[in-house]
C-alpha positions as CSV (number, residue, x, y, z in Angstrom):
1,M,4.4,104.8,68.7
2,D,1.6,104.2,66.2
3,E,4.1,103.9,63.4
4,S,6.0,101.2,65.3
5,R,2.9,99.2,65.9
6,L,2.0,99.5,62.2
7,E,5.5,98.4,61.1
8,L,5.3,95.4,63.5
9,K,1.9,94.4,62.0
10,V,3.1,94.8,58.4
11,G,6.3,92.7,59.3
12,A,4.2,90.0,60.9
13,L,1.9,90.0,57.9
14,L,4.8,89.7,55.5
15,L,6.4,86.9,57.6
16,A,3.1,85.0,57.7
17,A,2.7,85.4,53.9
18,I,6.2,84.1,53.3
19,V,5.7,81.1,55.7
20,G,2.4,80.3,54.0
21,T,3.9,80.6,50.5
22,L,6.7,78.3,51.5
23,G,4.3,75.8,53.1
24,L,2.2,75.9,49.9
25,L,5.2,75.3,47.7
26,Y,6.3,72.4,49.9
27,A,2.8,70.9,49.8
28,M,2.7,71.2,46.1
29,G,6.1,69.5,45.8
30,E,7.8,72.6,44.4
31,L,10.0,72.9,47.5
32,S,12.1,70.0,48.9
33,I,14.3,69.8,52.0
34,S,15.7,66.3,51.2
35,S,19.3,65.4,51.7
36,G,19.8,64.9,47.9
37,R,19.6,61.1,47.7
38,T,18.0,60.5,44.3
39,L,16.8,57.5,42.4
40,T,15.9,57.2,38.7
41,V,12.8,55.2,37.8
42,N,11.7,54.3,34.2
43,F,8.1,53.8,33.1
44,S,6.2,53.5,29.8
45,H,3.5,55.8,31.2
46,T,3.3,58.2,34.1
47,G,0.1,56.6,35.5
48,N,-1.0,60.3,36.2
49,V,1.8,60.7,38.7
50,V,2.9,64.4,38.7
51,K,5.9,66.2,39.9
52,G,5.9,66.5,43.7
53,A,3.8,63.4,44.2
54,P,4.8,61.5,47.4
55,V,6.9,58.4,47.4
56,K,6.0,55.8,50.0
57,L,7.5,52.7,51.5
58,G,5.1,50.6,53.5
59,G,2.5,53.4,53.3
60,V,4.9,55.9,54.9
61,T,6.1,58.9,52.9
62,V,9.9,58.7,52.4
63,G,10.4,61.0,49.5
64,R,8.9,62.9,46.5
65,V,9.0,63.0,42.7
66,D,11.5,65.7,41.9
67,A,11.3,65.6,38.1
68,I,9.5,63.9,35.2
69,E,11.4,63.7,31.8
70,L,10.1,62.5,28.5
71,V,12.6,60.4,26.4
72,A,10.3,59.8,23.4
73,D,12.5,57.3,21.4
74,R,13.7,55.1,24.3
75,R,12.7,51.4,24.6
76,D,13.3,48.6,27.1
77,P,15.3,45.4,26.3
78,L,12.1,43.7,25.1
79,G,11.5,46.5,22.6
80,D,8.5,48.1,24.4
81,P,8.3,51.9,24.6
82,M,9.7,53.3,27.8
83,P,9.6,57.1,27.3
84,V,9.1,58.3,30.9
85,K,12.0,59.0,33.2
86,M,11.2,60.0,36.8
87,T,13.8,61.3,39.3
88,I,12.7,60.8,42.9
89,S,14.3,61.9,46.2
90,L,14.5,59.5,49.1
91,S,15.5,59.6,52.8
92,A,18.7,57.9,53.8
93,A,16.9,55.2,55.7
94,A,14.7,54.3,52.7
95,E,17.7,54.2,50.4
96,Q,19.5,51.8,52.7
97,A,16.5,49.5,52.8
98,L,16.5,49.0,49.0
99,R,17.8,45.6,47.6
100,A,18.9,44.6,44.2
101,D,15.4,43.4,43.2
102,T,13.6,46.4,44.4
103,G,10.4,47.4,42.6
104,I,8.3,50.6,42.3
105,T,4.7,50.7,41.4
106,V,2.1,53.4,40.8
107,S,-0.6,53.4,43.5
108,S,-3.4,55.7,44.6
109,Q,-5.1,56.7,47.9
110,G,-8.4,55.1,47.2
111,P,-10.3,54.8,43.8
112,L,-10.4,58.6,43.3
113,G,-7.3,59.5,45.3
114,E,-4.1,61.2,43.9
115,P,-1.6,58.7,42.5
116,Y,1.8,58.2,44.1
117,L,4.8,55.9,43.9
118,E,5.0,52.9,46.3
119,I,8.4,51.2,46.9
120,W,8.8,47.5,47.4
121,P,12.3,47.1,48.9
122,G,12.9,43.6,47.6
123,T,14.3,40.4,49.1
124,A,17.7,39.9,47.4
125,A,20.8,39.6,49.6
126,A,22.7,42.2,47.5
127,P,21.9,45.9,48.2
128,H,20.7,48.2,45.5
129,V,23.4,50.0,43.6
130,P,22.7,53.8,44.1
131,A,23.6,54.7,40.5
132,A,21.4,51.9,39.0
133,E,18.1,52.8,37.4
134,V,14.9,50.9,38.4
135,R,12.3,49.7,35.9
136,G,9.0,50.6,37.4
137,V,5.8,48.6,37.2
138,D,3.4,50.4,35.0
139,A,-0.1,51.1,36.2
140,P,-3.1,49.6,34.4
141,R,-4.1,51.8,31.4
142,I,-7.8,52.4,32.0
143,D,-8.1,54.1,28.6
144,I,-6.6,51.1,26.7
145,V,-8.8,48.6,28.7
146,S,-11.9,50.7,27.9
147,N,-10.9,50.9,24.2
148,R,-10.5,47.1,24.0
149,L,-13.7,46.5,25.9
150,A,-15.5,48.9,23.5
151,K,-14.2,47.0,20.5
152,F,-15.3,43.7,22.1
153,L,-18.8,45.0,22.7
154,D,-19.0,46.5,19.2
155,S,-18.0,43.1,17.7
156,A,-20.6,41.3,19.9
157,S,-23.3,43.8,18.8
158,K,-22.5,43.1,15.1
159,V,-22.8,39.4,15.7
160,L,-26.2,39.9,17.4
161,E,-27.3,42.1,14.6
162,R,-26.5,39.4,12.0
163,D,-27.9,36.5,14.1
164,P,-30.3,37.6,16.9
165,E,-30.5,34.1,18.1
166,A,-26.7,33.7,18.5
167,M,-26.7,34.5,22.2
168,T,-29.6,32.0,22.8
169,K,-27.7,29.3,20.8
170,L,-24.6,30.0,22.8
171,V,-26.3,29.6,26.1
172,A,-28.2,26.5,24.9
173,G,-25.0,25.0,23.6
174,F,-23.2,25.7,26.9
175,G,-26.1,24.2,28.8
176,G,-26.1,21.1,26.6
177,L,-22.3,20.7,27.1
178,T,-22.8,21.0,30.8
179,N,-25.5,18.3,30.8
180,T,-23.3,16.0,28.6
181,V,-20.3,16.4,30.9
182,D,-22.5,15.7,33.9
183,G,-23.9,12.6,32.3
184,V,-20.5,11.3,31.3
185,L,-19.2,11.9,34.9
186,T,-22.2,10.1,36.4
187,E,-22.0,7.1,34.1
188,N,-18.3,6.6,34.5
189,R,-17.9,7.5,38.1
190,A,-16.4,4.1,39.0
191,E,-14.0,4.2,36.1
192,L,-12.9,7.7,37.0
193,H,-12.4,6.7,40.6
194,Q,-10.3,3.8,39.5
195,L,-8.3,6.1,37.2
196,A,-7.7,8.5,40.0
197,V,-6.5,5.6,42.2
198,E,-4.2,4.3,39.5
199,L,-2.8,7.8,38.9
200,S,-2.2,8.2,42.6
201,A,-0.3,4.8,42.6
202,A,1.6,5.8,39.5
203,A,2.6,9.1,41.2
204,K,3.8,7.2,44.3
205,D,5.8,4.8,42.1
206,L,7.2,7.8,40.2
207,R,8.3,9.3,43.5
208,V,10.0,6.0,44.5
209,V,11.7,5.8,41.1
210,A,12.9,9.4,41.4
211,A,14.2,8.8,44.9
212,A,16.1,5.7,43.7
213,A,17.5,7.5,40.7
214,R,18.6,10.4,42.9
215,K,20.3,7.9,45.2
216,E,22.0,6.2,42.3
217,L,23.2,9.5,40.9
218,E,24.7,10.6,44.3
219,P,28.4,10.2,44.7
220,G,29.1,6.5,45.4
221,G,26.0,5.2,43.5
222,R,26.1,2.7,40.7
223,T,24.9,5.3,38.1
224,D,27.6,7.7,39.3
225,A,30.2,5.0,39.0
226,L,28.9,4.1,35.6
227,L,29.2,7.7,34.5
228,T,32.7,7.9,35.9
229,D,33.7,4.7,34.1
230,T,32.2,6.0,30.9
231,A,34.0,9.3,31.2
232,A,37.3,7.4,31.9
233,A,36.7,5.1,28.9
234,A,35.9,8.1,26.7
235,K,39.1,9.8,27.9
236,L,41.2,6.7,27.2
237,A,39.6,6.3,23.7
238,R,40.3,10.0,23.0
239,N,43.9,9.5,24.0
240,D,44.6,6.1,22.4
241,L,42.5,6.2,19.2
242,P,44.8,8.6,17.3
243,E,47.8,6.3,17.9
244,L,45.7,3.2,17.0
245,S,44.4,4.9,13.9
246,K,48.0,5.8,12.9
247,K,49.2,2.2,13.4
248,A,46.2,0.8,11.5
249,S,46.9,3.2,8.6
250,T,50.5,2.1,8.5
251,V,49.5,-1.6,8.4
252,L,46.9,-1.0,5.7
253,T,49.5,1.0,3.7
254,G,52.0,-1.9,4.0
255,L,49.3,-4.4,2.9
256,A,48.3,-2.3,0.0
257,A,52.0,-2.0,-1.1
258,V,52.5,-5.8,-0.8
259,A,49.2,-6.5,-2.6
260,G,50.1,-4.1,-5.4
261,Q,53.2,-6.2,-6.2
262,L,51.4,-9.5,-6.7
263,N,50.2,-10.6,-10.1
264,E,47.6,-13.3,-11.0
265,E,50.2,-16.1,-11.0
266,D,51.4,-15.1,-7.6
267,G,47.8,-15.2,-6.4
268,Q,47.4,-18.8,-7.7
269,R,50.6,-19.8,-5.9
270,L,49.5,-18.1,-2.7
271,K,46.2,-20.0,-2.9
272,A,48.1,-23.3,-3.4
273,V,50.3,-22.6,-0.4
274,I,47.2,-21.9,1.7
275,V,45.7,-25.2,0.6
276,K,48.8,-27.1,1.5
277,V,49.1,-25.4,4.8
278,Q,45.5,-26.3,5.5
279,Q,46.1,-29.9,4.6
280,A,49.2,-30.0,6.8
281,S,47.1,-28.5,9.6
282,D,44.5,-31.3,9.1
283,K,47.2,-33.9,9.3
284,V,48.7,-32.4,12.4
285,D,45.2,-32.4,13.9
286,G,44.9,-36.1,13.1
287,L,48.2,-36.9,14.7
288,A,47.2,-35.0,17.7
289,S,43.9,-36.9,17.9
290,R,45.8,-40.2,17.7
291,A,48.3,-39.1,20.3
292,D,45.4,-38.2,22.6
293,R,43.8,-41.7,22.1
294,L,47.2,-43.4,22.7
295,L,47.8,-41.4,25.9
296,G,44.2,-42.2,27.0
297,K,44.8,-46.0,26.6
298,L,48.1,-45.7,28.4
299,E,46.5,-43.9,31.3
300,A,43.7,-46.5,31.3
301,G,46.3,-49.3,31.6
302,D,45.5,-50.9,28.1
303,G,48.4,-52.8,26.4
304,T,51.8,-53.7,27.6
305,L,53.0,-50.2,28.2
306,G,49.8,-49.3,29.9
307,A,49.9,-52.3,32.2
308,L,53.6,-51.5,32.9
309,M,52.6,-47.9,33.9
310,K,49.8,-49.1,36.1
311,D,51.6,-52.1,37.7
312,R,53.8,-50.6,40.4
313,Q,55.6,-54.0,41.1
314,A,56.4,-54.4,37.4
315,Y,57.8,-50.9,37.3
316,D,59.9,-51.5,40.4
317,D,61.2,-54.9,38.9
318,L,62.1,-53.2,35.6
319,K,63.8,-50.4,37.5
320,S,65.9,-52.9,39.5
321,L,66.7,-54.8,36.3
322,L,68.0,-51.7,34.6
323,A,70.0,-50.8,37.7
324,D,71.6,-54.3,37.8
325,L,72.4,-54.1,34.1
326,R,74.1,-50.8,34.5
327,K,76.3,-52.4,37.3
328,N,76.8,-55.7,35.5
329,P,76.4,-55.2,31.7
330,W,78.0,-58.6,31.0
331,K,74.7,-60.2,32.3
332,I,73.1,-59.3,28.9
333,L,75.3,-61.9,27.2
334,W,75.9,-64.3,30.1
335,K,73.4,-65.8,32.6
336,D,74.5,-67.3,35.9
């Protein structure tokens, strides 16, 4: 009986030890009961995130960091070092919430809290591809900031050592600049107000011009029609210019061939022919001018023909006379 109780106590103690060990391992991140959905995140620095650190979405734990791998020679597309590769496990619901532009940052629970990974699901319409790796947002490097701040303070100390009055001069110069700017603003307040009014009016005019330009560029606007006509003209020129160039080349070749057969004497004859043609053209112009003047007089009723053309009765009498002579031609030689 006592041995049975002892065995029960020992068994209960062993069971409690196993459960406690498993709980401790789970709390330390060494034991996971996730469904195996993993995501790879790349960083240039771990940000002091360790294996087993929680992964949160909206402050709620949805996974853990399963592994941290160092790839020393890896770089991102910009050429910056990216040696840290983290593999995290996520719940199915968290994985389904991720979009194509999802982001992962290093955060902490308070200033002195343990760091963890925070997921920003993203806003893109396309979902995140499960096999795609995510470029994490690196945490601020306190050591680098402290180092640069120390260099700045060291440089400032050296300047003060060389010129103890440097800080005083800097403050005095800044104060003088402030007073100068204040004086300029005070003296030119009216001009500045007018300038602001003019800038506001110019901005309004610019908005009107932009609206008009947008309206003109819309389908059916004059600018749109002009662009369409220009494109059509360019297309027509592109299609017709080769043929026109070919014809022009043929004409020039023919002219060159004809010109090559002419000598100096032929050139003189050609000049003489051109002079005669020009003189004949002048004479034709003179005859045309005289004909115009004659027709003008006839239309005005000057002279016998003009009066005959203007006098309807004389025209009718002449017409009757000619008709009578056609019927009785003997009347030309004999009068009743």
